[in-house]
All heavy atoms as a GROMACS GRO file, in nm:
protein
  643
    1MET      N    1   1.649  -0.628   2.114
    1MET     CA    2   1.685  -0.511   2.032
    1MET      C    3   1.720  -0.555   1.891
    1MET      O    4   1.798  -0.646   1.872
    1MET     CB    5   1.805  -0.442   2.097
    1MET     CG    6   1.853  -0.319   2.027
    1MET     SD    7   1.755  -0.172   2.041
    1MET     CE    8   1.806  -0.110   2.200
    2TYR      N    9   1.658  -0.492   1.793
    2TYR     CA   10   1.685  -0.516   1.655
    2TYR      C   11   1.808  -0.442   1.610
    2TYR      O   12   1.836  -0.332   1.657
    2TYR     CB   13   1.565  -0.475   1.568
    2TYR     CG   14   1.444  -0.564   1.584
    2TYR    CD1   15   1.367  -0.560   1.700
    2TYR    CD2   16   1.410  -0.650   1.483
    2TYR    CE1   17   1.255  -0.644   1.712
    2TYR    CE2   18   1.297  -0.735   1.492
    2TYR     CZ   19   1.220  -0.730   1.608
    2TYR     OH   20   1.111  -0.811   1.621
    3LYS      N   21   1.883  -0.500   1.514
    3LYS     CA   22   1.997  -0.434   1.455
    3LYS      C   23   1.950  -0.357   1.331
    3LYS      O   24   1.874  -0.407   1.251
    3LYS     CB   25   2.101  -0.538   1.413
    3LYS     CG   26   2.156  -0.616   1.530
    3LYS     CD   27   2.247  -0.725   1.481
    3LYS     CE   28   2.289  -0.814   1.596
    3LYS     NZ   29   2.354  -0.936   1.551
    4LEU      N   30   2.000  -0.240   1.313
    4LEU     CA   31   1.967  -0.154   1.198
    4LEU      C   32   2.064  -0.168   1.087
    4LEU      O   33   2.187  -0.167   1.109
    4LEU     CB   34   1.962  -0.007   1.242
    4LEU     CG   35   1.907   0.091   1.143
    4LEU    CD1   36   1.758   0.061   1.110
    4LEU    CD2   37   1.915   0.229   1.199
    5ARG      N   38   2.015  -0.192   0.968
    5ARG     CA   39   2.100  -0.207   0.846
    5ARG      C   40   2.049  -0.112   0.736
    5ARG      O   41   1.930  -0.087   0.725
    5ARG     CB   42   2.093  -0.354   0.795
    5ARG     CG   43   2.141  -0.455   0.898
    5ARG     CD   44   2.289  -0.446   0.914
    5ARG     NE   45   2.340  -0.550   0.998
    5ARG     CZ   46   2.387  -0.532   1.121
    5ARG    NH1   47   2.383  -0.414   1.177
    5ARG    NH2   48   2.429  -0.634   1.192
    6TYR      N   49   2.138  -0.074   0.649
    6TYR     CA   50   2.102   0.012   0.536
    6TYR      C   51   2.220   0.016   0.435
    6TYR      O   52   2.332  -0.010   0.469
    6TYR     CB   53   2.069   0.154   0.580
    6TYR     CG   54   2.162   0.213   0.678
    6TYR    CD1   55   2.275   0.283   0.638
    6TYR    CD2   56   2.138   0.200   0.817
    6TYR    CE1   57   2.364   0.334   0.732
    6TYR    CE2   58   2.225   0.252   0.908
    6TYR     CZ   59   2.342   0.318   0.870
    6TYR     OH   60   2.428   0.371   0.959
    7ARG      N   61   2.185   0.048   0.311
    7ARG     CA   62   2.286   0.057   0.202
    7ARG      C   63   2.348   0.191   0.202
    7ARG      O   64   2.298   0.289   0.264
    7ARG     CB   65   2.217   0.031   0.066
    7ARG     CG   66   2.155  -0.105   0.049
    7ARG     CD   67   2.087  -0.118  -0.089
    7ARG     NE   68   2.012  -0.001  -0.128
    7ARG     CZ   69   1.880   0.017  -0.110
    7ARG    NH1   70   1.810  -0.077  -0.048
    7ARG    NH2   71   1.820   0.125  -0.148
    8ALA      N   72   2.454   0.207   0.127
    8ALA     CA   73   2.530   0.334   0.119
    8ALA      C   74   2.443   0.446   0.062
    8ALA      O   75   2.449   0.560   0.103
    8ALA     CB   76   2.652   0.315   0.037
    9ASP      N   77   2.354   0.412  -0.039
    9ASP     CA   78   2.271   0.516  -0.097
    9ASP      C   79   2.167   0.569   0.004
    9ASP      O   80   2.136   0.686   0.003
    9ASP     CB   81   2.204   0.469  -0.225
    9ASP     CG   82   2.118   0.348  -0.209
    9ASP    OD1   83   2.148   0.260  -0.129
    9ASP    OD2   84   2.008   0.344  -0.272
   10VAL      N   85   2.116   0.486   0.090
   10VAL     CA   86   2.024   0.521   0.196
   10VAL      C   87   2.096   0.610   0.296
   10VAL      O   88   2.047   0.715   0.338
   10VAL     CB   89   1.958   0.401   0.262
   10VAL    CG1   90   1.880   0.442   0.384
   10VAL    CG2   91   1.869   0.323   0.161
   11GLU      N   92   2.219   0.571   0.331
   11GLU     CA   93   2.298   0.652   0.423
   11GLU      C   94   2.326   0.793   0.369
   11GLU      O   95   2.323   0.890   0.443
   11GLU     CB   96   2.432   0.579   0.451
   11GLU     CG   97   2.516   0.652   0.553
   11GLU     CD   98   2.644   0.577   0.588
   11GLU    OE1   99   2.690   0.495   0.502
   11GLU    OE2  100   2.698   0.599   0.695
   12ALA      N  101   2.348   0.802   0.240
   12ALA     CA  102   2.375   0.935   0.178
   12ALA      C  103   2.252   1.025   0.191
   12ALA      O  104   2.266   1.143   0.222
   12ALA     CB  105   2.412   0.914   0.031
   13VAL      N  106   2.131   0.968   0.169
   13VAL     CA  107   2.007   1.049   0.184
   13VAL      C  108   1.994   1.089   0.334
   13VAL      O  109   1.963   1.204   0.362
   13VAL     CB  110   1.883   0.967   0.143
   13VAL    CG1  111   1.756   1.040   0.174
   13VAL    CG2  112   1.893   0.938  -0.007
   14TRP      N  113   2.016   0.998   0.424
   14TRP     CA  114   2.008   1.024   0.567
   14TRP      C  115   2.105   1.136   0.606
   14TRP      O  116   2.069   1.230   0.676
   14TRP     CB  117   2.038   0.895   0.641
   14TRP     CG  118   2.010   0.890   0.786
   14TRP    CD1  119   1.966   0.991   0.868
   14TRP    CD2  120   2.017   0.774   0.867
   14TRP    NE1  121   1.951   0.945   0.998
   14TRP    CE2  122   1.980   0.811   0.999
   14TRP    CE3  123   2.054   0.642   0.844
   14TRP    CZ2  124   1.978   0.720   1.106
   14TRP    CZ3  125   2.051   0.555   0.954
   14TRP    CH2  126   2.013   0.592   1.080
   15ASP      N  127   2.228   1.126   0.561
   15ASP     CA  128   2.326   1.229   0.592
   15ASP      C  129   2.296   1.365   0.533
   15ASP      O  130   2.334   1.466   0.590
   15ASP     CB  131   2.466   1.186   0.541
   15ASP     CG  132   2.523   1.068   0.624
   15ASP    OD1  133   2.478   1.044   0.734
   15ASP    OD2  134   2.620   1.005   0.575
   16ALA      N  135   2.225   1.367   0.420
   16ALA     CA  136   2.191   1.492   0.352
   16ALA      C  137   2.066   1.563   0.411
   16ALA      O  138   2.038   1.675   0.373
   16ALA     CB  139   2.172   1.466   0.205
   17LEU      N  140   1.994   1.498   0.502
   17LEU     CA  141   1.876   1.559   0.560
   17LEU      C  142   1.911   1.683   0.641
   17LEU      O  143   2.018   1.691   0.702
   17LEU     CB  144   1.806   1.461   0.656
   17LEU     CG  145   1.741   1.338   0.590
   17LEU    CD1  146   1.693   1.241   0.699
   17LEU    CD2  147   1.624   1.378   0.504
   18PRO      N  148   1.822   1.779   0.639
   18PRO     CA  149   1.843   1.898   0.730
   18PRO      C  150   1.847   1.850   0.873
   18PRO      O  151   1.793   1.746   0.908
   18PRO     CB  152   1.718   1.984   0.703
   18PRO     CG  153   1.667   1.939   0.569
   18PRO     CD  154   1.702   1.793   0.559
   19ASP      N  155   1.912   1.930   0.958
   19ASP     CA  156   1.932   1.894   1.096
   19ASP      C  157   1.808   1.844   1.169
   19ASP      O  158   1.808   1.741   1.236
   19ASP     CB  159   1.998   2.003   1.176
   19ASP     CG  160   2.142   2.030   1.136
   19ASP    OD1  161   2.202   1.944   1.073
   19ASP    OD2  162   2.191   2.140   1.163
   20ALA      N  163   1.699   1.921   1.163
   20ALA     CA  164   1.578   1.884   1.232
   20ALA      C  165   1.521   1.748   1.186
   20ALA      O  166   1.478   1.664   1.265
   20ALA     CB  167   1.470   1.992   1.218
   21ALA      N  168   1.521   1.724   1.055
   21ALA     CA  169   1.474   1.600   0.997
   21ALA      C  170   1.563   1.483   1.039
   21ALA      O  171   1.517   1.373   1.075
   21ALA     CB  172   1.468   1.610   0.849
   22ARG      N  173   1.697   1.506   1.039
   22ARG     CA  174   1.791   1.400   1.079
   22ARG      C  175   1.773   1.365   1.225
   22ARG      O  176   1.769   1.248   1.261
   22ARG     CB  177   1.932   1.442   1.045
   22ARG     CG  178   2.032   1.325   1.060
   22ARG     CD  179   2.173   1.359   1.008
   22ARG     NE  180   2.222   1.485   1.060
   22ARG     CZ  181   2.234   1.597   0.985
   22ARG    NH1  182   2.203   1.597   0.859
   22ARG    NH2  183   2.282   1.707   1.042
   23ARG      N  184   1.759   1.464   1.310
   23ARG     CA  185   1.743   1.438   1.453
   23ARG      C  186   1.611   1.358   1.477
   23ARG      O  187   1.609   1.263   1.555
   23ARG     CB  188   1.737   1.565   1.535
   23ARG     CG  189   1.872   1.617   1.570
   23ARG     CD  190   1.864   1.733   1.673
   23ARG     NE  191   1.787   1.850   1.626
   23ARG     CZ  192   1.832   1.944   1.554
   23ARG    NH1  193   1.960   1.947   1.518
   23ARG    NH2  194   1.755   2.043   1.515
   24GLU      N  195   1.506   1.400   1.414
   24GLU     CA  196   1.379   1.334   1.427
   24GLU      C  197   1.389   1.186   1.382
   24GLU      O  198   1.344   1.094   1.453
   24GLU     CB  199   1.271   1.405   1.342
   24GLU     CG  200   1.136   1.339   1.343
   24GLU     CD  201   1.039   1.397   1.243
   24GLU    OE1  202   1.074   1.415   1.127
   24GLU    OE2  203   0.928   1.430   1.288
   25LEU      N  204   1.454   1.163   1.272
   25LEU     CA  205   1.473   1.026   1.220
   25LEU      C  206   1.561   0.946   1.312
   25LEU      O  207   1.532   0.830   1.339
   25LEU     CB  208   1.529   1.030   1.076
   25LEU     CG  209   1.546   0.898   1.004
   25LEU    CD1  210   1.414   0.823   0.993
   25LEU    CD2  211   1.609   0.916   0.870
   26ASP      N  212   1.671   1.004   1.358
   26ASP     CA  213   1.763   0.931   1.452
   26ASP      C  214   1.686   0.881   1.572
   26ASP      O  215   1.699   0.765   1.611
   26ASP     CB  216   1.875   1.025   1.498
   26ASP     CG  217   1.976   1.059   1.388
   26ASP    OD1  218   1.973   0.999   1.282
   26ASP    OD2  219   2.058   1.150   1.414
   27LEU      N  220   1.607   0.967   1.635
   27LEU     CA  221   1.532   0.930   1.759
   27LEU      C  222   1.428   0.821   1.725
   27LEU      O  223   1.409   0.724   1.801
   27LEU     CB  224   1.464   1.054   1.818
   27LEU     CG  225   1.562   1.155   1.879
   27LEU    CD1  226   1.489   1.279   1.921
   27LEU    CD2  227   1.643   1.097   1.993
   28ALA      N  228   1.359   0.837   1.613
   28ALA     CA  229   1.254   0.742   1.576
   28ALA      C  230   1.314   0.605   1.543
   28ALA      O  231   1.257   0.502   1.582
   28ALA     CB  232   1.178   0.792   1.454
   29LEU      N  233   1.427   0.603   1.476
   29LEU     CA  234   1.491   0.474   1.444
   29LEU      C  235   1.543   0.402   1.568
   29LEU      O  236   1.543   0.277   1.571
   29LEU     CB  237   1.600   0.491   1.338
   29LEU     CG  238   1.547   0.522   1.198
   29LEU    CD1  239   1.661   0.561   1.106
   29LEU    CD2  240   1.469   0.403   1.144
   30ALA      N  241   1.584   0.474   1.668
   30ALA     CA  242   1.621   0.413   1.794
   30ALA      C  243   1.500   0.341   1.856
   30ALA      O  244   1.515   0.228   1.908
   30ALA     CB  245   1.678   0.518   1.892
   31GLU      N  246   1.382   0.400   1.847
   31GLU     CA  247   1.263   0.337   1.896
   31GLU      C  248   1.224   0.217   1.807
   31GLU      O  249   1.176   0.118   1.861
   31GLU     CB  250   1.149   0.439   1.904
   31GLU     CG  251   1.169   0.546   2.013
   31GLU     CD  252   1.177   0.482   2.149
   31GLU    OE1  253   1.100   0.395   2.185
   31GLU    OE2  254   1.271   0.526   2.225
   32VAL      N  255   1.239   0.234   1.680
   32VAL     CA  256   1.210   0.123   1.587
   32VAL      C  257   1.298   0.000   1.624
   32VAL      O  258   1.245  -0.113   1.621
   32VAL     CB  259   1.235   0.164   1.440
   32VAL    CG1  260   1.236   0.043   1.349
   32VAL    CG2  261   1.126   0.265   1.396
   33CYS      N  262   1.418   0.021   1.656
   33CYS     CA  263   1.507  -0.090   1.695
   33CYS      C  264   1.463  -0.159   1.822
   33CYS      O  265   1.490  -0.278   1.843
   33CYS     CB  266   1.654  -0.042   1.705
   33CYS     SG  267   1.726  -0.008   1.548
   34ARG      N  268   1.391  -0.087   1.906
   34ARG     CA  269   1.338  -0.151   2.028
   34ARG      C  270   1.213  -0.231   1.994
   34ARG      O  271   1.195  -0.343   2.048
   34ARG     CB  272   1.304  -0.044   2.133
   34ARG     CG  273   1.424   0.014   2.200
   34ARG     CD  274   1.383   0.114   2.306
   34ARG     NE  275   1.503   0.187   2.356
   34ARG     CZ  276   1.554   0.295   2.302
   34ARG    NH1  277   1.496   0.348   2.200
   34ARG    NH2  278   1.660   0.354   2.354
   35ASP      N  279   1.123  -0.174   1.913
   35ASP     CA  280   0.998  -0.243   1.873
   35ASP      C  281   0.947  -0.194   1.743
   35ASP      O  282   0.871  -0.094   1.735
   35ASP     CB  283   0.892  -0.221   1.984
   35ASP     CG  284   0.767  -0.307   1.959
   35ASP    OD1  285   0.754  -0.363   1.852
   35ASP    OD2  286   0.684  -0.314   2.050
   36PRO      N  287   0.986  -0.258   1.635
   36PRO     CA  288   0.948  -0.211   1.502
   36PRO      C  289   0.800  -0.212   1.473
   36PRO      O  290   0.746  -0.134   1.393
   36PRO     CB  291   1.027  -0.297   1.406
   36PRO     CG  292   1.060  -0.418   1.482
   36PRO     CD  293   1.073  -0.381   1.623
   37TYR      N  294   0.726  -0.302   1.539
   37TYR     CA  295   0.585  -0.311   1.510
   37TYR      C  296   0.502  -0.209   1.584
   37TYR      O  297   0.399  -0.163   1.537
   37TYR     CB  298   0.534  -0.452   1.548
   37TYR     CG  299   0.603  -0.558   1.464
   37TYR    CD1  300   0.704  -0.638   1.518
   37TYR    CD2  301   0.570  -0.574   1.333
   37TYR    CE1  302   0.770  -0.730   1.443
   37TYR    CE2  303   0.635  -0.668   1.254
   37TYR     CZ  304   0.735  -0.744   1.309
   37TYR     OH  305   0.798  -0.837   1.229
   38ALA      N  306   0.549  -0.160   1.699
   38ALA     CA  307   0.476  -0.059   1.775
   38ALA      C  308   0.501   0.086   1.717
   38ALA      O  309   0.422   0.175   1.743
   38ALA     CB  310   0.514  -0.064   1.922
   39THR      N  311   0.609   0.097   1.646
   39THR     CA  312   0.652   0.230   1.600
   39THR      C  313   0.635   0.258   1.452
   39THR      O  314   0.662   0.368   1.404
   39THR     CB  315   0.799   0.253   1.640
   39THR    OG1  316   0.877   0.148   1.584
   39THR    CG2  317   0.820   0.261   1.791
   40THR      N  318   0.585   0.156   1.379
   40THR     CA  319   0.571   0.169   1.235
   40THR      C  320   0.430   0.121   1.198
   40THR      O  321   0.360   0.061   1.278
   40THR     CB  322   0.678   0.091   1.158
   40THR    OG1  323   0.659  -0.049   1.191
   40THR    CG2  324   0.814   0.137   1.193
   41GLU      N  325   0.395   0.141   1.071
   41GLU     CA  326   0.267   0.094   1.019
   41GLU      C  327   0.290  -0.011   0.909
   41GLU      O  328   0.390  -0.007   0.843
   41GLU     CB  329   0.189   0.212   0.957
   41GLU     CG  330   0.158   0.321   1.055
   41GLU     CD  331   0.092   0.440   0.987
   41GLU    OE1  332   0.049   0.429   0.868
   41GLU    OE2  333   0.080   0.544   1.053
   42PRO      N  334   0.195  -0.101   0.894
   42PRO     CA  335   0.208  -0.201   0.783
   42PRO      C  336   0.217  -0.129   0.648
   42PRO      O  337   0.154  -0.021   0.632
   42PRO     CB  338   0.082  -0.284   0.794
   42PRO     CG  339   0.024  -0.256   0.927
   42PRO     CD  340   0.074  -0.121   0.970
   43HIS      N  341   0.286  -0.183   0.557
   43HIS     CA  342   0.299  -0.128   0.423
   43HIS      C  343   0.266  -0.237   0.321
   43HIS      O  344   0.343  -0.333   0.304
   43HIS     CB  345   0.445  -0.076   0.400
   43HIS     CG  346   0.467  -0.009   0.269
   43HIS    ND1  347   0.400   0.108   0.233
   43HIS    CD2  348   0.545  -0.042   0.166
   43HIS    CE1  349   0.437   0.141   0.113
   43HIS    NE2  350   0.530   0.054   0.072
   44GLY      N  351   0.155  -0.224   0.256
   44GLY     CA  352   0.115  -0.320   0.154
   44GLY      C  353   0.062  -0.451   0.216
   44GLY      O  354   0.031  -0.455   0.335
   45LYS      N  355   0.055  -0.554   0.133
   45LYS     CA  356   0.003  -0.684   0.178
   45LYS      C  357   0.096  -0.751   0.278
   45LYS      O  358   0.053  -0.832   0.361
   45LYS     CB  359  -0.013  -0.778   0.057
   45LYS     CG  360  -0.121  -0.738  -0.038
   45LYS     CD  361  -0.127  -0.843  -0.149
   45LYS     CE  362  -0.224  -0.806  -0.257
   45LYS     NZ  363  -0.225  -0.903  -0.364
   46ASP      N  364   0.221  -0.720   0.270
   46ASP     CA  365   0.321  -0.787   0.352
   46ASP      C  366   0.360  -0.701   0.474
   46ASP      O  367   0.473  -0.678   0.504
   46ASP     CB  368   0.446  -0.817   0.269
   46ASP     CG  369   0.530  -0.923   0.328
   46ASP    OD1  370   0.485  -0.997   0.413
   46ASP    OD2  371   0.648  -0.938   0.285
   47GLY      N  372   0.258  -0.651   0.544
   47GLY     CA  373   0.275  -0.556   0.652
   47GLY      C  374   0.358  -0.607   0.773
   47GLY      O  375   0.411  -0.525   0.844
   48ASP      N  376   0.363  -0.737   0.791
   48ASP     CA  377   0.445  -0.787   0.901
   48ASP      C  378   0.592  -0.776   0.870
   48ASP      O  379   0.674  -0.772   0.960
   48ASP     CB  380   0.408  -0.933   0.931
   48ASP     CG  381   0.280  -0.947   1.008
   48ASP    OD1  382   0.228  -0.846   1.058
   48ASP    OD2  383   0.226  -1.059   1.014
   49VAL      N  384   0.626  -0.774   0.744
   49VAL     CA  385   0.766  -0.766   0.703
   49VAL      C  386   0.801  -0.627   0.653
   49VAL      O  387   0.903  -0.571   0.696
   49VAL     CB  388   0.799  -0.873   0.592
   49VAL    CG1  389   0.941  -0.856   0.544
   49VAL    CG2  390   0.772  -1.010   0.644
   50THR      N  391   0.719  -0.571   0.566
   50THR     CA  392   0.747  -0.439   0.511
   50THR      C  393   0.664  -0.339   0.595
   50THR      O  394   0.544  -0.352   0.609
   50THR     CB  395   0.704  -0.434   0.364
   50THR    OG1  396   0.769  -0.535   0.292
   50THR    CG2  397   0.746  -0.297   0.304
   51ARG      N  398   0.733  -0.243   0.650
   51ARG     CA  399   0.671  -0.141   0.739
   51ARG      C  400   0.706  -0.003   0.692
   51ARG      O  401   0.802   0.020   0.619
   51ARG     CB  402   0.726  -0.158   0.880
   51ARG     CG  403   0.721  -0.296   0.937
   51ARG     CD  404   0.582  -0.348   0.966
   51ARG     NE  405   0.522  -0.273   1.075
   51ARG     CZ  406   0.402  -0.295   1.124
   51ARG    NH1  407   0.328  -0.391   1.071
   51ARG    NH2  408   0.355  -0.225   1.222
   52ILE      N  409   0.624   0.096   0.732
   52ILE     CA  410   0.651   0.235   0.695
   52ILE      C  411   0.661   0.319   0.823
   52ILE      O  412   0.582   0.299   0.914
   52ILE     CB  413   0.547   0.290   0.598
   52ILE    CG1  414   0.592   0.425   0.544
   52ILE    CG2  415   0.410   0.300   0.660
   52ILE    CD1  416   0.538   0.460   0.406
   53LEU      N  417   0.760   0.402   0.826
   53LEU     CA  418   0.783   0.496   0.939
   53LEU      C  419   0.747   0.634   0.891
   53LEU      O  420   0.815   0.690   0.804
   53LEU     CB  421   0.928   0.492   0.982
   53LEU     CG  422   0.967   0.582   1.092
   53LEU    CD1  423   0.895   0.556   1.223
   53LEU    CD2  424   1.118   0.576   1.116
   54LYS      N  425   0.635   0.689   0.943
   54LYS     CA  426   0.586   0.818   0.899
   54LYS      C  427   0.624   0.921   1.008
   54LYS      O  428   0.582   0.908   1.122
   54LYS     CB  429   0.436   0.819   0.884
   54LYS     CG  430   0.388   0.730   0.769
   54LYS     CD  431   0.235   0.738   0.760
   54LYS     CE  432   0.186   0.650   0.646
   54LYS     NZ  433   0.041   0.656   0.635
   55LEU      N  434   0.700   1.019   0.969
   55LEU     CA  435   0.740   1.126   1.055
   55LEU      C  436   0.704   1.261   0.998
   55LEU      O  437   0.653   1.269   0.886
   55LEU     CB  438   0.892   1.119   1.082
   55LEU     CG  439   0.945   0.984   1.140
   55LEU    CD1  440   1.095   0.984   1.143
   55LEU    CD2  441   0.888   0.963   1.279
   56ARG      N  442   0.728   1.365   1.069
   56ARG     CA  443   0.694   1.499   1.021
   56ARG      C  444   0.770   1.536   0.892
   56ARG      O  445   0.717   1.590   0.799
   56ARG     CB  446   0.723   1.605   1.128
   56ARG     CG  447   0.687   1.742   1.087
   56ARG     CD  448   0.701   1.837   1.206
   56ARG     NE  449   0.671   1.970   1.156
   56ARG     CZ  450   0.745   2.077   1.182
   56ARG    NH1  451   0.853   2.062   1.253
   56ARG    NH2  452   0.715   2.192   1.136
   57HIS      N  453   0.901   1.502   0.890
   57HIS     CA  454   0.990   1.544   0.781
   57HIS      C  455   1.019   1.434   0.680
   57HIS      O  456   1.067   1.464   0.574
   57HIS     CB  457   1.122   1.596   0.837
   57HIS     CG  458   1.109   1.711   0.927
   57HIS    ND1  459   1.075   1.837   0.884
   57HIS    CD2  460   1.123   1.721   1.064
   57HIS    CE1  461   1.071   1.918   0.988
   57HIS    NE2  462   1.097   1.849   1.094
   58THR      N  463   0.998   1.310   0.719
   58THR     CA  464   1.039   1.198   0.632
   58THR      C  465   0.938   1.084   0.637
   58THR      O  466   0.860   1.073   0.728
   58THR     CB  467   1.176   1.139   0.676
   58THR    OG1  468   1.167   1.091   0.810
   58THR    CG2  469   1.289   1.242   0.662
   59ARG      N  470   0.945   1.002   0.532
   59ARG     CA  471   0.874   0.874   0.526
   59ARG      C  472   0.983   0.771   0.489
   59ARG      O  473   1.057   0.791   0.391
   59ARG     CB  474   0.768   0.870   0.420
   59ARG     CG  475   0.655   0.967   0.443
   59ARG     CD  476   0.562   0.920   0.556
   59ARG     NE  477   0.450   1.008   0.573
   59ARG     CZ  478   0.448   1.115   0.648
   59ARG    NH1  479   0.551   1.155   0.715
   59ARG    NH2  480   0.337   1.189   0.659
   60SER      N  481   0.986   0.663   0.566
   60SER     CA  482   1.084   0.557   0.536
   60SER      C  483   1.017   0.425   0.525
   60SER      O  484   0.922   0.390   0.597
   60SER     CB  485   1.184   0.548   0.651
   60SER     OG  486   1.251   0.674   0.671
   61VAL      N  487   1.065   0.346   0.429
   61VAL     CA  488   1.016   0.209   0.412
   61VAL      C  489   1.121   0.117   0.475
   61VAL      O  490   1.243   0.131   0.448
   61VAL     CB  491   0.997   0.173   0.264
   61VAL    CG1  492   0.956   0.028   0.250
   61VAL    CG2  493   0.895   0.267   0.198
   62LEU      N  494   1.075   0.028   0.564
   62LEU     CA  495   1.164  -0.060   0.638
   62LEU      C  496   1.124  -0.204   0.611
   62LEU      O  497   1.006  -0.238   0.585
   62LEU     CB  498   1.147  -0.031   0.787
   62LEU     CG  499   1.163   0.110   0.832
   62LEU    CD1  500   1.128   0.128   0.979
   62LEU    CD2  501   1.302   0.164   0.805
   63LEU      N  502   1.221  -0.292   0.625
   63LEU     CA  503   1.202  -0.434   0.612
   63LEU      C  504   1.238  -0.497   0.746
   63LEU      O  505   1.351  -0.478   0.791
   63LEU     CB  506   1.287  -0.494   0.501
   63LEU     CG  507   1.269  -0.636   0.462
   63LEU    CD1  508   1.130  -0.659   0.403
   63LEU    CD2  509   1.374  -0.676   0.364
   64VAL      N  510   1.145  -0.563   0.811
   64VAL     CA  511   1.170  -0.625   0.940
   64VAL      C  512   1.201  -0.772   0.918
   64VAL      O  513   1.122  -0.847   0.858
   64VAL     CB  514   1.050  -0.615   1.035
   64VAL    CG1  515   1.075  -0.680   1.171
   64VAL    CG2  516   1.017  -0.460   1.058
   65ILE      N  517   1.319  -0.813   0.962
   65ILE     CA  518   1.367  -0.948   0.943
   65ILE      C  519   1.376  -1.019   1.078
   65ILE      O  520   1.463  -0.986   1.157
   65ILE     CB  521   1.501  -0.950   0.866
   65ILE    CG1  522   1.493  -0.871   0.738
   65ILE    CG2  523   1.555  -1.093   0.842
   65ILE    CD1  524   1.624  -0.828   0.677
   66GLU      N  525   1.280  -1.109   1.100
   66GLU     CA  526   1.276  -1.169   1.235
   66GLU      C  527   1.395  -1.262   1.265
   66GLU      O  528   1.454  -1.250   1.370
   66GLU     CB  529   1.143  -1.249   1.250
   66GLU     CG  530   1.026  -1.158   1.278
   66GLU     CD  531   1.038  -1.071   1.400
   66GLU    OE1  532   1.094  -1.118   1.502
   66GLU    OE2  533   0.989  -0.959   1.395
   67PRO      N  534   1.432  -1.351   1.171
   67PRO     CA  535   1.551  -1.431   1.205
   67PRO      C  536   1.672  -1.335   1.209
   67PRO      O  537   1.700  -1.267   1.111
   67PRO     CB  538   1.566  -1.531   1.093
   67PRO     CG  539   1.433  -1.532   1.023
   67PRO     CD  540   1.370  -1.397   1.049
   68GLY      N  541   1.734  -1.321   1.326
   68GLY     CA  542   1.844  -1.233   1.338
   68GLY      C  543   1.810  -1.094   1.393
   68GLY      O  544   1.892  -1.016   1.419
   69LEU      N  545   1.678  -1.070   1.405
   69LEU     CA  546   1.628  -0.946   1.461
   69LEU      C  547   1.691  -0.823   1.395
   69LEU      O  548   1.769  -0.751   1.458
   69LEU     CB  549   1.643  -0.941   1.615
   69LEU     CG  550   1.565  -1.046   1.693
   69LEU    CD1  551   1.598  -1.035   1.841
   69LEU    CD2  552   1.417  -1.036   1.669
   70ARG      N  553   1.662  -0.805   1.271
   70ARG     CA  554   1.718  -0.692   1.194
   70ARG      C  555   1.608  -0.607   1.134
   70ARG      O  556   1.502  -0.660   1.102
   70ARG     CB  557   1.810  -0.743   1.083
   70ARG     CG  558   1.936  -0.808   1.134
   70ARG     CD  559   2.011  -0.870   1.022
   70ARG     NE  560   1.924  -0.976   0.966
   70ARG     CZ  561   1.956  -1.054   0.865
   70ARG    NH1  562   2.072  -1.041   0.806
   70ARG    NH2  563   1.872  -1.146   0.823
   71VAL      N  564   1.638  -0.479   1.121
   71VAL     CA  565   1.552  -0.383   1.047
   71VAL      C  566   1.641  -0.322   0.941
   71VAL      O  567   1.745  -0.264   0.969
   71VAL     CB  568   1.495  -0.274   1.140
   71VAL    CG1  569   1.422  -0.169   1.059
   71VAL    CG2  570   1.405  -0.336   1.246
   72ARG      N  571   1.597  -0.337   0.816
   72ARG     CA  572   1.671  -0.280   0.703
   72ARG      C  573   1.594  -0.159   0.652
   72ARG      O  574   1.474  -0.171   0.622
   72ARG     CB  575   1.693  -0.382   0.591
   72ARG     CG  576   1.767  -0.324   0.471
   72ARG     CD  577   1.808  -0.427   0.377
   72ARG     NE  578   1.901  -0.524   0.431
   72ARG     CZ  579   2.035  -0.506   0.442
   72ARG    NH1  580   2.086  -0.394   0.402
   72ARG    NH2  581   2.107  -0.600   0.493
   73ILE      N  582   1.661  -0.046   0.639
   73ILE     CA  583   1.600   0.072   0.577
   73ILE      C  584   1.608   0.055   0.428
   73ILE      O  585   1.717   0.050   0.372
   73ILE     CB  586   1.670   0.201   0.618
   73ILE    CG1  587   1.674   0.217   0.771
   73ILE    CG2  588   1.601   0.322   0.556
   73ILE    CD1  589   1.761   0.333   0.818
   74ILE      N  590   1.493   0.050   0.359
   74ILE     CA  591   1.488   0.035   0.217
   74ILE      C  592   1.500   0.174   0.148
   74ILE      O  593   1.570   0.191   0.051
   74ILE     CB  594   1.357  -0.037   0.171
   74ILE    CG1  595   1.348  -0.173   0.239
   74ILE    CG2  596   1.350  -0.046   0.021
   74ILE    CD1  597   1.463  -0.267   0.208
   75SER      N  598   1.427   0.269   0.206
   75SER     CA  599   1.431   0.404   0.147
   75SER      C  600   1.395   0.509   0.252
   75SER      O  601   1.325   0.480   0.348
   75SER     CB  602   1.336   0.417   0.029
   75SER     OG  603   1.202   0.405   0.073
   76ILE      N  604   1.447   0.627   0.234
   76ILE     CA  605   1.410   0.744   0.312
   76ILE      C  606   1.370   0.854   0.215
   76ILE      O  607   1.450   0.886   0.121
   76ILE     CB  608   1.532   0.796   0.393
   76ILE    CG1  609   1.575   0.687   0.495
   76ILE    CG2  610   1.498   0.924   0.471
   76ILE    CD1  611   1.708   0.720   0.568
   77ASN      N  612   1.255   0.911   0.233
   77ASN     CA  613   1.207   1.018   0.149
   77ASN      C  614   1.187   1.142   0.234
   77ASN      O  615   1.114   1.141   0.332
   77ASN     CB  616   1.075   0.981   0.081
   77ASN     CG  617   1.091   0.864  -0.014
   77ASN    OD1  618   1.180   0.872  -0.099
   77ASN    ND2  619   1.010   0.766   0.000
   78TYR      N  620   1.254   1.249   0.194
   78TYR     CA  621   1.242   1.379   0.262
   78TYR      C  622   1.118   1.450   0.208
   78TYR      O  623   1.100   1.459   0.088
   78TYR     CB  624   1.369   1.465   0.240
   78TYR     CG  625   1.360   1.597   0.308
   78TYR    CD1  626   1.346   1.614   0.441
   78TYR    CD2  627   1.367   1.713   0.228
   78TYR    CE1  628   1.337   1.738   0.501
   78TYR    CE2  629   1.363   1.840   0.287
   78TYR     CZ  630   1.347   1.850   0.426
   78TYR     OH  631   1.337   1.976   0.485
   79LEU      N  632   1.033   1.497   0.302
   79LEU     CA  633   0.910   1.559   0.261
   79LEU      C  634   0.919   1.710   0.243
   79LEU      O  635   0.827   1.774   0.197
   79LEU     CB  636   0.798   1.526   0.360
   79LEU     CG  637   0.777   1.377   0.383
   79LEU    CD1  638   0.675   1.355   0.494
   79LEU    CD2  639   0.734   1.309   0.258
   80GLY      N  640   1.028   1.767   0.290
   80GLY     CA  641   1.050   1.908   0.269
   80GLY      C  642   0.994   1.995   0.378
   80GLY      O  643   0.947   1.969   0.476
   0.00000   0.00000   0.00000
């Protein structure tokens, strides 16, 4: 199981999401922590490290850090 990490500004965006978007993201991130490669897509040239989580309401950029088994949320974008 990977540990989830994020900065305060990312947490503020997450907290400000409408209920449906927040629930969707919460459930998806729980799955990401189980297997970040099966639940996300490569992002750019560094797809093994930088991943994107595409959902109905949000797009999130994640950083997968193998030593220590961590996933860091870099950004969350609400699609409206």
